[in-house]
Every structure is written in structure tokens, then in C-alpha cells.
C-alpha positions in Angstrom: 4.6 -9.1 18.8 1.0 -9.6 17.9 -1.1 -11.2 20.6 -2.5 -14.6 19.8 -6.3 -14.8 19.6 -6.3 -17.2 22.5 -4.8 -14.6 24.7 -7.3 -12.0 23.6 -10.1 -14.5 24.4 -8.5 -15.2 27.8 -8.4 -11.5 28.6 -12.1 -11.3 27.7 -13.0 -14.3 29.8 -10.9 -13.6 32.9 -9.8 -10.0 33.1 -13.0 -8.4 32.0 -15.0 -10.7 34.3 -12.8 -9.6 37.2 -13.5 -5.9 36.6 -9.8 -5.2 36.1 -10.5 -2.9 33.1 -12.4 -0.5 35.3 -14.2 2.3 33.4 -12.4 1.6 30.1 -13.8 -2.0 29.9 -17.2 -2.0 31.7 -19.8 -4.4 30.4 -22.6 -3.2 28.1 -25.6 -5.0 26.6 -24.3 -8.3 25.4 -27.2 -8.8 23.0 -25.3 -6.3 20.8 -22.7 -8.9 20.1 -23.4 -12.1 18.2 -21.9 -15.6 18.6 -21.0 -15.2 22.3 -19.1 -11.9 22.0 -18.5 -9.8 25.0 -19.8 -6.2 24.9 -17.4 -3.6 26.5 -17.6 0.1 26.9 -14.8 2.2 25.6 -13.3 5.4 27.1 -15.6 7.6 25.0 -18.7 5.7 26.2 -19.0 3.8 22.9 -19.4 0.1 22.8 -17.5 -2.6 20.9 -17.4 -6.4 20.9 -14.6 -8.6 22.0 -15.1 -11.7 19.8 -14.5 -15.3 20.8 -12.0 -17.3 18.8 -13.3 -18.1 15.3 -15.3 -14.9 14.9 -14.6 -11.4 13.8 -16.3 -8.2 12.6 -17.7 -5.3 14.5 -20.4 -7.4 16.2 -18.7 -10.8 15.9 -20.9 -11.6 12.9 -18.2 -12.8 10.5 -16.6 -16.2 10.6 -12.9 -16.0 10.8 -11.6 -18.4 8.3 -8.0 -17.9 9.1 -5.3 -15.4 8.0 -4.6 -17.3 4.8 -8.2 -16.9 3.4 -8.3 -15.2 1.1 -4.6 -15.7 0.2 -2.9 -12.4 1.1 0.3 -13.4 -0.8 1.0 -12.1 -4.3 2.4 -13.9 -7.3 1.0 -17.3 -6.4 3.0 -17.5 -3.3 2.1 -20.1 -0.6 0.5 -18.7 2.6 1.5 -20.6 5.8 -0.3 -20.1 9.1 2.2 -19.8 12.0 2.2 -19.7 15.7 3.9 -16.7 17.3 5.9 -18.9 19.6 7.6 -20.5 16.6 8.8 -17.3 14.9 10.2 -14.5 16.9 11.0 -12.4 13.8 7.5 -12.5 12.3 4.7 -10.2 13.5 1.8 -11.5 11.4 -0.2 -14.8 11.8 1.2 -16.1 8.5 4.2 -16.0 6.3 4.4 -16.0 2.5 6.7 -18.5 0.9 7.8 -16.4 -2.1 8.6 -18.0 -5.5 12.0 -17.3 -7.0 12.4 -13.7 -8.0 10.1 -12.2 -5.4 10.5 -10.9 -1.8 8.6 -8.8 0.7 6.0 -9.7 3.4 3.5 -10.5 0.7 6.0 -11.4 -2.1 5.0 -8.1 -3.7 8.6 -7.0 -4.5 10.4 -8.0 -7.7 14.1 -8.7 -6.7 16.8 -7.0 -8.6 20.4 -8.3 -9.1 23.1 -6.0 -10.5 25.9 -7.4 -12.6 28.6 -4.7 -13.0 30.2 -6.5 -15.8 27.1 -6.3 -17.9 25.1 -3.3 -19.0 22.0 -2.6 -17.0 20.3 -4.5 -14.1 19.0 -8.1 -14.5 16.4 -10.2 -13.0 15.6 -13.9 -13.2 13.2 -14.4 -16.1 11.0 -16.4 -13.7 10.4 -13.2 -11.8 9.0 -11.4 -14.8 7.8 -14.3 -17.1 6.1 -12.0 -19.6 9.4 -10.3 -20.7 11.6 -11.6 -23.4 15.2 -12.6 -22.7 17.7 -9.9 -23.3 19.9 -10.4 -26.4 23.3 -11.8 -25.7 22.3 -13.3 -22.3 21.2 -16.8 -21.4 17.5 -17.5 -21.4 17.5 -17.3 -17.6 17.9 -13.6 -17.4 16.1 -10.5 -18.5 16.9 -6.8 -18.6 14.8 -4.7 -16.2 15.3 -1.1 -15.2 16.1 -0.3 -11.6 13.6 2.5 -11.8 10.7 0.2 -11.1 8.9 1.3 -7.9 5.1 1.0 -7.9 3.9 4.5 -8.3 0.7 4.2 -6.3 -2.3 2.7 -8.1 -2.3 -0.4 -5.8 -1.3 1.3 -2.6 -3.5 4.4 -3.0 -0.7 7.0 -3.2 -2.3 7.9 -6.6 -5.7 9.4 -5.5 -9.0 8.7 -7.1 -9.1 12.3 -8.4 -5.9 11.6 -10.4 -7.6 8.8 -12.4 -10.0 9.5 -15.3 -11.5 7.6 -18.3 -13.3 8.2 -21.6 -16.3 6.3 -20.3 -17.7 4.1 -17.5 -19.8 0.9 -17.7 -22.9 0.9 -15.5 -24.0 -2.6 -14.6 -26.8 -4.4 -12.8 -29.6 -1.9 -13.7 -27.3 1.1 -13.3 -26.3 0.3 -9.7 -22.8 -1.0 -10.3 -20.4 1.7 -11.5 -17.1 0.3 -12.9 -15.3 3.6 -12.6 -11.7 4.5 -13.3 -10.8 4.9 -9.6 -11.3 1.1 -9.3 -8.6 0.2 -11.8 -6.1 -0.6 -9.1 -4.0 -3.7 -9.2 -5.2 -6.5 -7.0 -8.4 -4.6 -5.9 -11.0 -7.0 -4.5 -14.8 -7.0 -4.3 -17.7 -7.5 -6.5 -17.0 -4.3 -8.4 -13.2 -4.1 -8.5 -12.0 -2.7 -11.8 -12.6 -0.1 -14.5 -14.7 -1.2 -17.5 -15.3 1.0 -20.5 -18.9 1.6 -21.8 -20.0 -0.9 -24.5 -20.7 2.1 -26.7 -17.2 3.6 -26.4 -15.4 2.9 -29.7 -12.0 4.4 -28.5 -11.8 3.8 -24.8 -8.9 5.1 -22.6 -8.0 5.4 -19.0 -5.6 8.1 -17.7 -3.4 8.8 -14.7 -2.2 12.3 -13.8 1.0 11.9 -11.7 0.8 15.6 -10.7 4.4 16.2 -11.6 6.9 15.0 -14.3 8.1 11.5 -13.4 10.1 8.7 -15.0 7.6 5.9 -15.9 9.4 2.7 -16.9 6.5 0.2 -17.3 3.0 -0.9 -16.6 1.5 -4.0 -14.9 -2.0 -5.0 -16.0 -4.7 -7.3 -14.8 -8.2 -8.1 -15.8 -11.2 -8.9 -13.6 -14.4 -11.0 -13.3 -17.7 -9.3 -14.0 -21.0 -11.2 -13.5 -19.0 -14.4 -13.2 -17.2 -14.0 -16.5 -13.6 -13.2 -17.2 -12.9 -9.9 -18.9 -9.6 -8.4 -19.8 -7.6 -6.3 -22.2 -5.7 -8.4 -24.7 -3.7 -5.7 -26.4 -3.3 -1.9 -25.8 -1.4 1.2 -26.7 0.2 3.7 -24.4 0.1 7.5 -24.8 1.8 10.2 -22.7 1.7 13.9 -22.2 3.2 16.7 -20.2 0.2 19.0 -20.1 -2.8 16.6 -20.4 -3.8 18.0 -23.8 -1.2 17.0 -26.4 -0.6 13.2 -26.3 1.8 11.1 -28.3 1.9 7.3 -28.5 4.8 5.1 -27.7 6.2 4.0 -31.1 7.2 0.5 -32.0 10.9 -0.5 -32.3 11.2 0.0 -36.1 9.3 3.3 -36.0 6.5 2.2 -38.3 3.7 3.2 -36.1 2.1 3.0 -32.6 3.4 0.2 -30.5 0.7 -2.4 -29.4 1.5 -4.0 -26.1 0.4 -7.6 -25.3 -2.0 -7.6 -22.4 -3.6 -10.3 -20.3 -4.7 -13.9 -21.0 -7.2 -14.2 -18.1 -9.0 -12.2 -15.5 -6.5 -12.4 -12.7 -3.0 -13.0 -14.0 -0.4 -10.3 -14.0 1.2 -9.0 -17.2 4.3 -6.7 -17.1 5.3 -4.5 -20.0 8.4 -2.3 -19.7 9.0 0.8 -21.8 12.2 1.3 -23.7 13.2 4.0 -23.1 11.3 5.0 -20.0 8.9 7.9 -20.3 9.5 11.3 -18.7 5.9 12.5 -18.4 3.1 13.6 -16.1 0.1 12.0 -17.8 -0.1 8.4 -18.9 -3.1 6.9 -20.9 -3.8 3.3 -21.7 -5.8 2.7 -24.9 -7.4 -0.8 -25.1 -7.2 -2.2 -28.6 -8.5 -5.8 -28.3 -10.6 -6.8 -25.3 -12.1 -10.2 -24.1 -15.8 -9.7 -23.6 -15.3 -6.2 -22.1 -12.5 -3.7 -21.8 -11.9 -4.3 -18.1 -8.7 -3.3 -16.4 -6.7 -3.1 -13.2 -3.2 -1.8 -13.4 -0.1 -0.3 -11.8 2.5 2.1 -13.2 6.1 1.5 -12.3 8.9 4.1 -12.3 10.6 6.6 -10.1 11.2 10.3 -9.4 13.3 12.0 -12.0 16.2 12.4 -9.6 16.3 8.6 -9.2 16.5 9.0 -5.4 13.1 7.7 -4.2 13.7 4.2 -2.9 12.0 3.0 0.4 14.6 3.5 3.2 13.7 0.4 5.2 10.6 0.7 7.4 8.3 -1.6 5.5 10.9 -4.3 4.8 12.3 -4.1 8.3 15.8 -3.1 7.2 15.5 -0.3 9.9 15.4 -2.3 13.2 12.7 -1.7 15.9 15.1 0.1 18.3 15.6 2.9 15.7 11.9 3.8 15.7 10.9 5.9 18.7 8.1 8.2 19.7 7.0 10.8 22.3 4.5 8.3 23.8 2.5 5.2 23.0 -1.2 4.3 23.6 -2.1 1.1 25.4 -5.5 -0.3 24.9 -7.1 -0.8 28.4 -3.7 0.4 29.8 -2.2 -3.0 29.2 1.4 -3.1 27.9 0.5 -6.3 25.9 -2.0 -4.2 23.9 0.5 -1.3 23.3 0.6 0.5 19.9 4.3 1.0 20.0 6.5 3.1 17.6 8.1 0.1 16.0 4.7 -1.0 14.8 4.5 2.2 12.6 5.7 0.5 9.5 3.8 1.0 6.2 1.4 -1.9 5.4 2.0 -3.6 8.7 -0.7 -6.3 9.4 -2.3 -7.6 12.5 -4.8 -6.6 15.2 -2.3 -4.0 16.5 -0.5 -2.7 13.4 0.5 0.9 13.9 1.9 3.5 16.2 -0.7 5.4 18.2 0.2 8.3 20.6 -0.9 8.3 24.2 -2.7 11.7 23.8 -4.1 13.7 21.0 -1.7 16.6 21.2 0.5 18.5 18.7 3.4 17.7 21.1 3.4 14.1 20.0 5.9 12.8 17.4 7.2 9.6 15.7 10.9 9.5 15.0 13.1 7.3 12.7 16.8 6.9 13.0 18.1 6.0 9.5 21.4 4.8 11.0 23.6 7.1 8.8 22.9 10.3 6.9 20.6 9.7 4.0 19.1 12.0 1.4 15.4 12.0 2.1 13.1 12.9 -0.8 9.6 11.9 0.3 7.3 10.1 2.7 4.3 7.8 2.5 1.8 7.7 5.4 -1.1 5.4 6.4 -3.6 5.2 9.2 -5.0 2.1 10.9 -8.1 0.7 12.6 -8.6 0.0 16.3 -11.6 -2.1 17.3 -13.5 -0.8 14.3 -12.5 2.9 14.8 -10.8 4.5 11.9 -7.8 6.5 13.0 -5.2 8.5 11.0 -3.1 11.7 10.9 -4.8 14.2 8.6 -1.9 16.7 8.4 1.6 16.9 9.7 5.0 18.6 9.6 8.4 17.0 9.2 11.6 17.8 11.1 15.1 16.4 10.6 18.4 16.3 12.5 21.9 15.0 12.3 22.4 14.4 16.0 18.8 13.8 17.3 19.1 16.9 19.5 19.0 20.0 17.2 16.0 19.8 14.9 15.1 21.7 11.7 11.4 21.8 10.6 11.1 21.3 6.9 10.2 24.5 5.0 9.1 25.5 1.5 9.1 29.1 0.3 10.4 30.3 3.6 7.6 28.8 5.8 7.1 25.6 7.7 5.4 23.1 5.4 2.2 21.4 6.6 1.6 18.3 4.5 -1.8 16.8 3.7 -2.0 13.4 5.4 -4.5 10.6 5.2 -8.3 10.5 4.8 -8.9 6.9 5.7 -7.3 4.1 7.6 -5.6 2.1 4.8 -4.7 4.2 1.7 -1.2 5.4 1.1 -0.6 9.1 1.0 2.6 10.1 -0.7 4.3 13.5 -0.3 7.5 14.5 -2.1 9.9 17.1 -0.7 10.5 19.8 -3.2 13.7 20.5 -1.3 15.2 17.1 -0.4 17.3 17.1 2.7 20.2 15.1 4.1 19.8 13.8 7.7 20.1 10.8 10.0 17.0 11.5 12.1 13.5 12.3 10.8 10.4 13.2 12.9 6.8 13.3 11.8 4.9 16.0 13.8 1.1 15.5 13.7 -0.9 18.7 13.2 -4.4 17.3 12.9 -5.9 13.8 13.1 -9.1 11.7 13.1 -10.1 10.0 16.4 -6.5 9.3 17.5 -3.0 10.1 16.3 -2.3 6.8 14.5 0.4 6.3 11.9 2.2 3.8 9.7 4.9 5.2 7.3 7.8 4.8 4.9 10.5 7.2 4.1 11.8 7.6 0.6 15.3 8.6 -0.5 18.8 7.1 -1.1 
């Protein structure tokens, strides 16, 4: 469970002053830390600041406004600050009260409800208010494809190099670059979206998915530039298998290119589903009508062609803590209360201690997931973390699997053990798909290379 800030402050005031941290917590020049922060020496002779309650940042220079500012919850969900002693099942300093139709730690998941007596899968229309009711149903339900996993614009599984555009707007005397790699749903910051050049008469933005996938829809969002709302009001969608020959989605009566209704403001979410879904590698969005500027953040939704690429339960806690184990765990200052334990290694976990970290930087370390029963495993998403300002991640790794947890098989491609490319920062998602999906109950991640420390958050994909 996450340690309350008060306990951290108590450790700084009492334990450090008593010299209990020995060489890993010796004092350094306190003038390096602002607002009464305590300067400590790390194991590598580097210094960091232990901040008093109410302050954060590398040198305690930022005011901590609380975990609900800015609101981390999606879809207008209410953020509520909690005390750890009140909720034994919650590992963050807040919970999101999700509106009807949404779930997940941050209300980021659209719930799906299957009615076997009806054709297709249906959601409450309040969950996707931008879609029209399905013919023959009451006005409370809408048809939505089950193939609707976010493909990686928001989380970072789609890399910057996979996103391109016809043009880029350069703002504020050419300093601000509103590039295509910024067109990620819910991205924050002063420059937080793609904007086409004012001189581009036929702008577009494109995603290369790297392989043929099933794309079932798109979620779009505008942004605010120089204090003014900008967004795409209508747009077309084109797709291609080779990145050269594109064709547009046609309207229902076949009379021409379909124009999708976009956004009405700079921050609201608009969902458009494709009927039928596309089977393609490249997707292009062509703005048609824009408000002030053609400014866009978006996410593609869909799934792998085999349809077996759903999260297997790490992020949403379906897999219990006891089924996530590791070769070892690192403890900051050698204190168990500051342990980076294996059950913390869940994708997008939040908090001061929010990942698994191995005790040593060794290729003998591993993180293991017991899926409970045999599952078909088709892919993996990995993520690093940050420890007292230090960025840590696994840069490459291998995967092993087992039916009994004793005899292990290292995943191979083309007759050789496969080394997967991992992360390059502490927060972005890195997705790898297994060309040869395997069936197993136990899965191990075997780090090969890393940055600073072996640190990992992950999700397994399959069915």
C-alpha cells in the first residue's frame, strides 16, 4: 500500500536525524532543497530531496495541490481524495467516481454488455453519447463493436516515429512546434496537439500501425492554442495497406466520401465508429472544417486481426497480488515499507512507489505472472517508472512461459530466442506482439538491458 505523505515526513524528521539510514541516507547540503526539504545522499553518491508535506518536485520547489489537481479522472468523473486507512483495496491517494458506462482506475474504459439474444454488443448510450441509437432498440442502447481497445496514441504504444502529417504549425516566433507526435488523446501542456499549417489547403495526419490490424473507430479531441479553442468540426478517413495507395471510407449510400462529425469544443471527446471496421496498416484523418485552426488530438480503437488481444488483468487488478511474483525486490533505504514489490508492477499504476524494481541489476532477475489458468498470450505492454527523480526502465527483455511454473520455455522466433525492444523512458507504453502466440499459465519477463535500475510495469494481452 502506498505510504502516506505524513509517514514519509516522519521518516525524514526522525529516522534520518537518528542516522538510521547509514550510507544510503547521509545528509548533504540542505541549501540544495527548498521549502525546508531534507537533502540526502543516495547509494551512488547523488543527492535528492525529501520534501515536507505540501511540497514536491526534485528540489521541493513545487506546491503539492493534492492528487485531484489537475483532475486525473477521465470523462468528467469526480475525483475524491482518500486516506489509506479508509480503503484497503485502493493503492492511490484518490478514487475516481465513474459515470454510468465507464470503469477503470481513471474511468478510462468504456463498459461493454453482451446480450446474446440480440445481434452484436451493446453499451448504454450515455457511455458513448455521440453515437446514434441502433435501429430497433430503445433509445437507451447503442451498437458498439467489441473490438474497441485503444491502439496506443494516448498510452504511447504508438511511437512518435509512426505518426506523420502533411504540415506542422510553428507558433510563437517559430519556437512552438505543434507536431503530429503531439496529437495524443488527453495530452497536456502548453503545446499539446497537432496543428496543420495555415497554408495547408488539404491537411492530413497519419498513423502507421506497423502491421495489418482491425481498426473499428476513432476518438477525437481539440485543444487550446494561445488561449483560444481550436478543433476539427468535420473530417474524412482514408486507409491503406502500403502507405501509398489510399481510399476513403464511403458514406452509407455509396454516393461519396463519408464526412464524420468532429468536435464542438477544445476538450470534449467525440467517438466515431467505422461500419464495417477497417483491416489496414495506415490510417489518415483529413480535416474538412476546422474552428480557428485544424488542431487535433485523437486515439484509434480496434484490435489485432485474430481478435485475441484483450488485457489479461494486471492493470484492472483482475489478477490478484499473490499471482505476481519476482526473483527479488528493491527496498529504498532497505526499509520494507519502501519496497518496490512485484504486485506493484501493473501498467499505469500510480503513486510514489508504483512499479516493481529488482534488488540487483542482473540478467538473473525476473518478474512472473500467474494467469490462474492456461490462456492464449498474444502480446505484452511494458512501462518504466521514476524513483526520487531517477528515470528507470527495462530497455530490452526476453519472455518465457510455462504450464507448471517449473519447466520454462523461452519465446523464440525464427528458431532463436527473441529479444524484445523495451522502453526508452519512464512512462510511455511499449507494445510488442508475439508473431507466434503461445498458450500458458505462467509468463516471465527476463530483463536483458536496463536504464539505472531494472524497473517494470506491464500488461499481458491475449484471451
